[in-house]
Structures are given as C-alpha cells and as structure tokens.
Residue frames relative to the residue before (quaternion, step in Angstrom):
aa qw qx qy qz dx dy dz
M 1.0000 0.0000 0.0000 0.0000 0.00 0.00 0.00
F 0.1946 -0.7821 0.5849 0.0916 3.52 -1.02 0.81
I 0.0623 -0.7696 0.6352 0.0192 3.49 -1.20 0.64
S 0.1544 -0.7903 0.5881 0.0762 3.56 -1.05 0.72
P 0.6578 -0.4987 0.3711 0.4252 3.58 -1.22 0.30
D 0.5750 0.6025 -0.3705 0.4112 3.59 1.15 -0.57
D 0.5831 0.5944 -0.3658 0.4157 3.60 1.16 -0.58
F 0.7183 0.4456 -0.2391 0.4778 3.59 1.17 -0.55
R 0.5443 0.6141 -0.3995 0.4087 3.58 1.27 0.13
I 0.3213 -0.6954 0.6072 0.2109 3.53 -1.07 0.82
K 0.0957 -0.8244 0.5578 -0.0096 3.56 -0.60 1.21
A 0.5788 -0.5923 0.4373 0.3506 3.56 -1.09 0.71
E 0.6267 0.5633 -0.3412 0.4166 3.60 1.00 -0.76
N 0.5956 0.5766 -0.3592 0.4287 3.61 1.20 -0.43
F 0.7285 0.3894 -0.2219 0.5180 3.57 1.27 -0.25
D 0.3841 0.6982 -0.4923 0.3502 3.56 1.26 0.45
L 0.2105 -0.8365 0.4978 0.0897 3.57 -0.17 1.30
T 0.5151 0.5818 -0.4527 0.4374 3.57 1.21 0.34
R 0.6390 0.4675 -0.3197 0.5205 3.58 1.31 -0.11
M 0.4486 -0.7355 0.4464 0.2417 3.56 -0.49 1.25
E 0.6295 0.5490 -0.3543 0.4205 3.62 0.95 -0.76
N 0.6283 0.5187 -0.3463 0.4650 3.61 1.09 -0.57
I 0.6342 0.5295 -0.3329 0.4546 3.58 0.98 -0.81
V 0.6776 0.4805 -0.2928 0.4736 3.59 0.87 -0.94
R 0.6521 0.5197 -0.3180 0.4512 3.61 0.93 -0.88
I 0.6734 0.4903 -0.2971 0.4668 3.58 0.87 -0.95
A 0.6484 0.5065 -0.3209 0.4691 3.60 0.96 -0.82
C 0.6358 0.5280 -0.3348 0.4526 3.60 0.93 -0.86
G 0.6996 0.4613 -0.2711 0.4735 3.58 1.00 -0.76
A 0.7051 0.4905 -0.2778 0.4303 3.56 0.77 -1.05
F 0.6337 0.5535 -0.3389 0.4209 3.59 1.06 -0.69
Y 0.5597 0.5925 -0.3996 0.4196 3.61 1.21 -0.19
L 0.5751 0.6493 -0.3813 0.3199 3.59 1.02 -0.72
P 0.6806 0.4482 -0.3253 0.4796 3.67 0.82 -0.74
H 0.6275 0.5358 -0.3411 0.4504 3.59 1.12 -0.59
V 0.6092 0.5134 -0.3452 0.4962 3.57 1.12 -0.64
A 0.6757 0.4999 -0.2959 0.4538 3.59 0.82 -0.98
G 0.6569 0.5423 -0.3082 0.4236 3.60 1.01 -0.77
K 0.5959 0.5710 -0.3635 0.4321 3.58 1.21 -0.31
F 0.7342 0.3695 -0.2042 0.5318 3.57 1.29 -0.25
A 0.3712 -0.7103 0.5579 0.2156 3.56 -1.10 0.80
G 0.7623 -0.0177 0.0332 0.6462 3.54 1.26 -0.49
F 0.7388 -0.3913 0.2770 0.4736 3.57 -1.26 -0.04
G 0.8518 0.0208 -0.0679 0.5190 3.57 -0.42 1.26
V 0.6148 0.5308 -0.3467 0.4691 3.60 1.28 -0.13
L 0.3929 -0.7534 0.4813 0.2154 3.55 -0.60 1.17
N 0.4789 -0.6500 0.5209 0.2774 3.53 -1.18 0.74
P 0.4528 -0.7375 0.4223 0.2697 3.66 -0.43 1.15
P 0.6629 0.4879 -0.3500 0.4472 3.68 0.84 -0.72
I 0.6184 0.5301 -0.3462 0.4656 3.61 1.10 -0.61
V 0.6331 0.5147 -0.3254 0.4780 3.58 0.98 -0.84
K 0.6436 0.5221 -0.3140 0.4632 3.59 0.98 -0.86
F 0.6385 0.5198 -0.3237 0.4662 3.61 0.99 -0.82
F 0.6617 0.5010 -0.3076 0.4654 3.61 0.89 -0.90
A 0.6323 0.5156 -0.3297 0.4751 3.58 1.04 -0.74
A 0.6654 0.5052 -0.3000 0.4605 3.60 0.94 -0.89
A 0.6507 0.5077 -0.3049 0.4752 3.57 1.19 -0.59
G 0.5426 -0.6500 0.3819 0.3705 3.58 1.29 -0.09
L 0.4820 0.6468 -0.4468 0.3869 3.57 1.23 0.30
S 0.0501 0.8319 -0.5423 0.1069 3.54 -0.35 1.26
P 0.5340 -0.2725 -0.7923 0.1133 1.57 -1.68 1.85
P 0.5396 -0.6801 0.3840 0.3144 3.58 -0.78 0.99
E 0.6111 0.5635 -0.3620 0.4219 3.60 0.99 -0.72
A 0.6569 0.5054 -0.3100 0.4659 3.57 0.93 -0.87
W 0.6725 0.4991 -0.2962 0.4592 3.57 0.97 -0.85
V 0.6013 0.5336 -0.3692 0.4663 3.61 1.08 -0.57
Y 0.6554 0.4967 -0.3099 0.4772 3.60 0.95 -0.84
I 0.6393 0.5167 -0.3209 0.4704 3.60 0.98 -0.83
A 0.6568 0.5062 -0.3054 0.4681 3.59 0.92 -0.92
A 0.6587 0.5063 -0.3126 0.4605 3.58 0.91 -0.90
A 0.6570 0.5015 -0.3116 0.4687 3.60 0.94 -0.84
A 0.6554 0.5023 -0.3106 0.4709 3.59 0.95 -0.86
E 0.6741 0.4932 -0.2957 0.4636 3.58 0.90 -0.90
L 0.6504 0.5074 -0.3218 0.4648 3.59 0.98 -0.79
S 0.6611 0.4963 -0.3223 0.4613 3.60 0.92 -0.82
V 0.6504 0.4911 -0.3161 0.4857 3.59 1.00 -0.78
A 0.6177 0.5476 -0.3459 0.4460 3.61 0.98 -0.77
I 0.6917 0.4775 -0.2788 0.4645 3.57 0.83 -0.97
T 0.7156 0.4679 -0.2768 0.4387 3.57 0.75 -1.02
L 0.6794 0.4685 -0.3063 0.4744 3.61 0.90 -0.80
T 0.6579 0.5171 -0.3233 0.4419 3.59 0.87 -0.86
L 0.7470 0.3881 -0.2128 0.4961 3.59 0.95 -0.84
G 0.4397 -0.7078 0.4521 0.3182 3.60 1.22 -0.28
I 0.4180 0.6857 -0.4746 0.3603 3.56 1.12 0.72
C 0.8405 -0.0408 -0.0088 0.5401 3.60 -0.83 1.01
T 0.0564 0.8750 -0.4794 0.0361 3.53 1.07 0.81
R 0.6777 0.5131 -0.3290 0.4113 3.59 0.82 -0.88
F 0.6841 0.4440 -0.2860 0.5030 3.59 1.09 -0.59
A 0.6446 0.5345 -0.3206 0.4427 3.59 0.98 -0.85
A 0.6556 0.5088 -0.3188 0.4578 3.58 0.97 -0.80
L 0.6313 0.5039 -0.3355 0.4848 3.60 1.04 -0.68
G 0.6291 0.5257 -0.3216 0.4739 3.58 1.07 -0.75
S 0.6305 0.5288 -0.3244 0.4665 3.56 1.04 -0.78
A 0.6518 0.5024 -0.3157 0.4723 3.59 0.93 -0.86
A 0.6401 0.5186 -0.3249 0.4644 3.60 1.00 -0.79
L 0.6233 0.5311 -0.3382 0.4638 3.60 1.01 -0.77
M 0.6741 0.4917 -0.2988 0.4631 3.57 0.98 -0.80
V 0.5803 0.5454 -0.3758 0.4739 3.61 1.13 -0.53
V 0.6590 0.4909 -0.3038 0.4821 3.60 0.95 -0.87
A 0.6392 0.5293 -0.3286 0.4508 3.60 0.98 -0.79
V 0.6647 0.4913 -0.3039 0.4738 3.58 0.92 -0.90
Y 0.6335 0.5259 -0.3263 0.4643 3.58 0.97 -0.86
S 0.6716 0.5017 -0.2967 0.4573 3.58 0.88 -0.95
L 0.6473 0.5044 -0.3215 0.4724 3.59 0.95 -0.80
Q 0.6335 0.5294 -0.3253 0.4610 3.59 1.02 -0.80
V 0.6638 0.5051 -0.3043 0.4600 3.58 0.93 -0.90
V 0.7411 0.4339 -0.2325 0.4567 3.58 0.83 -0.99
K 0.8381 0.2257 -0.0776 0.4905 3.59 0.75 -1.02
G 0.4486 -0.6622 0.4795 0.3610 3.58 1.18 -0.32
F 0.7315 -0.4054 0.2871 0.4671 3.54 -1.28 -0.09
G 0.2175 0.7321 -0.6241 0.1652 3.50 -0.94 0.98
W 0.2276 -0.8275 0.5007 0.1131 3.52 -0.51 1.11
T 0.7546 0.4091 -0.2338 0.4566 3.60 0.92 -0.76
W 0.6297 -0.5898 0.3679 0.3468 3.54 -1.10 0.79
N 0.6781 0.5145 -0.3139 0.4208 3.62 0.93 -0.79
T 0.6926 0.3859 -0.2896 0.5361 3.61 1.25 -0.07
G 0.5746 -0.5933 0.3770 0.4190 3.58 1.24 0.29
G 0.3034 0.8034 -0.4636 0.2181 3.55 1.20 0.55
Y 0.4629 -0.7092 0.4731 0.2427 3.49 -1.31 0.12
E 0.2718 0.7621 -0.5448 0.2202 3.58 1.03 0.64
Y 0.6270 0.5460 -0.3426 0.4375 3.61 1.05 -0.69
P 0.7060 0.4220 -0.3065 0.4791 3.65 0.72 -0.82
V 0.5942 0.5382 -0.3778 0.4632 3.62 1.10 -0.54
F 0.6593 0.4992 -0.3063 0.4716 3.59 0.90 -0.90
W 0.6531 0.5174 -0.2998 0.4645 3.57 0.95 -0.93
G 0.6482 0.5139 -0.3071 0.4706 3.58 1.01 -0.79
I 0.6456 0.5055 -0.3177 0.4762 3.59 0.99 -0.81
C 0.6413 0.5074 -0.3201 0.4783 3.59 0.98 -0.81
S 0.6383 0.5218 -0.3205 0.4664 3.58 1.00 -0.80
L 0.6412 0.5041 -0.3226 0.4803 3.59 1.00 -0.77
A 0.6306 0.5248 -0.3343 0.4638 3.60 1.00 -0.76
V 0.6368 0.5087 -0.3196 0.4833 3.58 1.02 -0.80
A 0.6528 0.5147 -0.3152 0.4578 3.59 0.94 -0.85
V 0.6478 0.5135 -0.3219 0.4616 3.60 0.89 -0.90
Q 0.6636 0.4991 -0.3044 0.4668 3.59 0.89 -0.91
A 0.6726 0.4984 -0.3027 0.4555 3.60 0.88 -0.90
W 0.6545 0.4897 -0.3143 0.4827 3.60 0.97 -0.81
R 0.6343 0.5341 -0.3348 0.4476 3.58 0.98 -0.79
V 0.6489 0.5046 -0.3090 0.4783 3.59 0.93 -0.89
W 0.6696 0.5032 -0.3007 0.4561 3.58 0.88 -0.92
L 0.6741 0.4880 -0.2971 0.4682 3.59 0.90 -0.89
N 0.6408 0.5156 -0.3261 0.4661 3.60 1.00 -0.76
A 0.6507 0.5046 -0.3114 0.4744 3.59 0.97 -0.83
R 0.6520 0.5077 -0.3079 0.4716 3.56 0.97 -0.83
Q 0.6595 0.5034 -0.3039 0.4683 3.58 0.94 -0.90
S 0.6439 0.5194 -0.3209 0.4611 3.61 0.97 -0.81
A 0.6553 0.5102 -0.3086 0.4638 3.57 0.98 -0.82
V 0.6487 0.5083 -0.3120 0.4727 3.57 1.00 -0.81
Q 0.6697 0.5000 -0.2977 0.4614 3.59 0.92 -0.91
A 0.6854 0.4686 -0.2810 0.4813 3.57 1.03 -0.73
G 0.4041 -0.7252 0.4646 0.3082 3.56 1.25 -0.27
S 0.4025 0.7354 -0.4440 0.3163 3.50 1.27 0.39
G 0.3151 -0.7203 0.5830 0.2048 3.51 -1.14 0.66
A 0.3527 0.7826 -0.4562 0.2343 3.57 1.32 0.22
V 0.7238 0.3593 -0.2361 0.5397 3.59 1.05 -0.65
R 0.0526 -0.7936 0.6060 -0.0133 3.52 -0.51 1.20
I 0.1857 -0.7903 0.5785 0.0793 3.56 -0.64 1.13
V 0.1077 -0.7856 0.6089 0.0223 3.53 -0.84 1.06
P 0.4611 -0.6758 0.4833 0.3115 3.63 -0.76 0.90
A 0.5166 -0.6343 0.4801 0.3166 3.56 -1.07 0.78
T 0.2413 -0.7676 0.5768 0.1411 3.54 -1.07 0.74
C-alpha cells in the first residue's frame, strides 16, 4: 500500500456537496460522532451499559475495548469527515462495522430490524463505507495511472510507515 503527503491534505474539493461521493463520505464519518459520545456517561467516564455490552460480546477487558472502539471511531469520524486518507479510513470504517455486527450477533442473536436491536444499520453503514473506499481507491489509482502515462514526477508515492 502506498500513501503520499497529499493524502493528509484537507482540500476544498472534498466538501463539494454537488458530488455524491462527498456527501456519502461525510455522512459515514459524521455519524460516528454520536456513537463515540454514547460510549461515555461523562468526560472520560465510561457508560456502564456499553461496558456491559462489550463484556457480553466477549471483549475482555471490556473497559479497554470501549476505549479502543471510541478511539477507532473518533479517528474514522475525523478522517472521513475531512477527507483525509479516505481510502484507508473507509476500509477501517467497514472493519469497525464488521466487529459491530459480530458483537450484536453474539449478544442478541440474529435480528435485522432496529426495534429489536438488529444490525441492519451497521450492515448498511459498512456497505456505504466500502462504497466510499472503492471510490477513493479508484480516484487514487486513476490519478497514479495518469501521472505515470504523462511521465510526470508530480505524484510521489511514499511507503506507509
């Protein structure tokens, strides 16, 4: 996988709301913020029902996993909303939703609808995240291919560290 300094730039084009991919990307990111906040009862104080859910899902120690989940969700929220490292952040978002669906299955069993605690929402969110990732990778690959065809040294790829 390659990453460039350009991946870390916040660009005006990332907020052009006439482009559907930006709307979906921003929504995928911004919708994480209430989920991060819901993991806490107060500033830094974990929400007991969330800790209980993580314990029931078999994530031990549950408190540590709640903090890890909150940190992962916050990082994905920021990166997707701002359009930073989108191709990696969207894949991370999809992975978070796989864990969410697995955890819901372990704790509640199969349930598709929201009123039964189902997982149609995280499945939908994961699919949207995959769509954002595919679009971001496609844009990146097209830009890289164009630079190679033009013989330009303008695109410098730096291996991720």
